[in-house]
C-alpha positions in Angstrom: -4.0 17.8 -25.1 -4.2 14.1 -25.5 -0.6 13.6 -24.4 -1.3 15.3 -21.1 -4.3 13.2 -20.3 -2.4 10.0 -21.2 0.4 11.1 -18.8 -2.0 11.7 -15.9 -3.7 8.3 -16.5 -0.4 6.4 -16.6 0.8 8.3 -13.5 -2.4 7.4 -11.6 -2.2 3.8 -12.5 1.4 3.6 -11.5 0.5 5.1 -8.1 -2.3 2.5 -7.5 -0.1 -0.4 -8.6 2.8 0.7 -6.4 0.5 1.0 -3.3 1.1 -1.9 -0.8 -2.7 -2.2 -0.5 -3.4 -2.5 -4.2 -6.1 -5.2 -4.7 -6.3 -5.9 -0.9 -9.6 -5.8 1.0 -10.8 -2.3 2.0 -13.1 -1.4 4.8 -15.8 0.9 3.4 -18.0 1.5 6.4 -19.0 0.3 9.9 -22.5 0.4 11.4 -23.5 -0.3 15.0 -26.6 -0.8 17.1 -27.5 -2.3 20.5 -27.6 -1.6 24.2 -23.8 -1.6 24.3 -23.0 0.3 21.1 -25.5 2.8 19.8 -25.5 4.0 16.2 -22.3 5.7 15.2 -20.4 4.8 18.4 -17.9 2.4 16.9 -14.9 3.3 14.8 -13.0 0.7 12.7 -9.8 0.7 10.7 -8.4 -2.0 8.5 -4.6 -2.5 9.0 -3.3 -5.4 7.0 -5.4 -8.4 8.0 -6.7 -6.9 11.3 -9.8 -4.6 11.7 -8.9 -2.5 14.8 -11.9 -1.3 16.8 -12.5 1.7 18.9 -15.7 1.2 21.0 -17.0 1.4 24.6 -16.9 -1.7 26.7 -19.9 -4.1 26.8 -20.7 -3.8 30.5 -23.2 -5.7 32.6 -24.1 -6.0 36.3 -25.9 -8.5 38.4 -26.7 -9.5 42.0 -28.3 -7.5 44.8 -29.6 -4.2 43.7 -28.9 -4.7 39.9 -31.6 -4.0 37.4 -32.6 -7.1 35.4 -32.1 -5.2 32.1 -28.5 -4.5 33.1 -27.6 -8.2 33.1 -26.9 -8.2 29.4 -25.1 -5.8 27.1 -25.1 -6.4 23.3 -23.8 -5.0 20.1 -24.6 -5.7 16.5 -21.9 -4.5 14.0 -21.9 -4.5 10.2 -18.6 -4.1 8.4 -18.8 -3.3 4.7 -15.7 -4.7 3.0 -14.7 -4.4 -0.6 -12.6 -7.3 -1.8 -13.0 -7.8 -5.6 -10.0 -10.1 -5.9 -9.9 -11.8 -2.5 -12.2 -13.6 -0.1 -12.3 -12.7 3.6 -13.2 -14.7 6.7 -13.0 -13.7 10.4 -10.9 -16.2 12.3 -10.7 -14.5 15.8 -11.7 -11.6 18.0 -9.2 -9.9 20.4 -10.8 -8.8 23.7 -9.9 -7.0 26.9 -12.0 -7.8 30.0 -12.3 -6.9 33.6 -14.6 -8.0 36.4 -15.6 -7.1 40.0 -17.7 -10.1 40.9 -18.7 -11.8 44.1 -17.2 -15.3 44.9 -20.0 -17.1 43.0 -20.4 -14.7 40.1 -19.7 -15.4 36.5 -20.3 -13.8 33.1 -20.1 -15.1 29.5 -19.1 -13.2 26.4 -20.6 -14.8 23.3 -20.2 -13.8 19.6 -20.9 -15.0 16.1 -20.4 -13.7 12.6 -22.5 -14.0 9.4 -21.5 -13.2 5.8 -23.9 -11.3 3.6 -24.5 -13.2 0.4 -22.8 -16.3 1.8 -25.8 -17.5 3.8 -23.6 -18.8 6.6 -22.9 -17.9 10.2 -20.7 -19.4 12.8 -19.9 -18.9 16.5 -16.6 -18.1 18.2 -15.5 -19.8 21.4 -17.2 -18.2 24.5 -15.2 -16.3 27.0 -16.2 -17.1 30.6 -15.3 -14.6 33.3 -15.1 -15.8 36.9 -13.7 -14.4 40.1 -13.2 -11.2 41.9 -11.2 -8.3 40.5 -9.8 -10.0 37.4 -8.7 -8.4 34.2 -6.8 -9.3 31.1 -6.7 -9.9 27.4 -8.1 -12.9 25.5 -8.6 -14.1 21.9 -11.7 -16.1 21.0 -11.6 -18.0 17.7 -13.5 -20.3 15.4 -12.5 -23.7 14.0 -11.0 -23.6 10.5 -13.8 -25.8 9.0 -16.4 -23.3 10.4 -15.1 -20.2 8.6 -17.5 -18.6 6.1 -15.8 -16.8 3.3 -17.1 -13.7 1.5 -18.0 -14.4 -2.1 -15.5 -13.3 -4.8 -16.2 -10.0 -6.6 -17.6 -6.7 -5.3 -18.4 -5.6 -1.8 -19.8 -7.7 1.0 -20.8 -7.1 4.6 -19.7 -9.0 7.6 -22.2 -8.9 10.5 -21.3 -9.5 14.1 -23.4 -10.2 17.1 -21.6 -9.6 20.4 -23.0 -10.0 23.9 -21.8 -9.9 27.5 -24.3 -11.7 29.8 -24.4 -12.5 33.5 -24.9 -16.3 33.8 -28.2 -17.4 35.2 -26.9 -20.7 36.5 -25.1 -19.1 39.5 -26.4 -16.9 42.3 -24.6 -13.7 43.1 -25.3 -12.6 46.6 -23.4 -9.3 46.3 -23.5 -6.8 43.5 -21.0 -7.4 40.7 -20.0 -6.1 37.2 -18.0 -7.2 34.2 -16.7 -5.4 31.2 -15.6 -6.8 27.8 -14.2 -4.6 25.1 -13.7 -6.1 21.5 -10.4 -4.6 20.3 -9.9 -6.3 16.9 -11.2 -8.7 14.4 -8.5 -11.0 12.9 -9.1 -11.7 9.2 -7.9 -14.5 7.0 -7.6 -13.6 3.3 -7.3 -15.8 0.3 -7.2 -15.1 -3.5 -10.3 -15.8 -5.6 -9.9 -18.7 -7.9 
């Protein structure tokens, strides 16, 4: 009986060690809340050093006939990551955007991340959206010296605050809308010392 148990144990350990993701960070869960992403509306999958997101766009509207509450769409995300042998930091966010704005309209996508247990947060570059009928892809990043790393050992959570807001500094005579969809968080990973 003991020989069978030993064989199963050795086989299981070999399978784990042979896995390409052995010891790599793992995404345990994702939680979401906000006017742009109600609870349970965001899916996330960790592929290599990229967390791919599936979520609805953060949409806003402004100008004549728009409701004041519709000028801002926000989303708070918490990604629970297990990385016992490595530290993780988020260096960039990949986005898709589109707009249908009047000539003077503009909108800003702003974001920041904080690390549970690290006591640090940092902002990414803002994305300004101007002009009529524009669409595209963009990546917003943070400076290297701003990155906050998860502590070594155990699981940690990365929290994100994402917002798409009509700028108050410009007037929009005609009705307009913008839409920003976060598609991925790009991670930087380093070994614990």
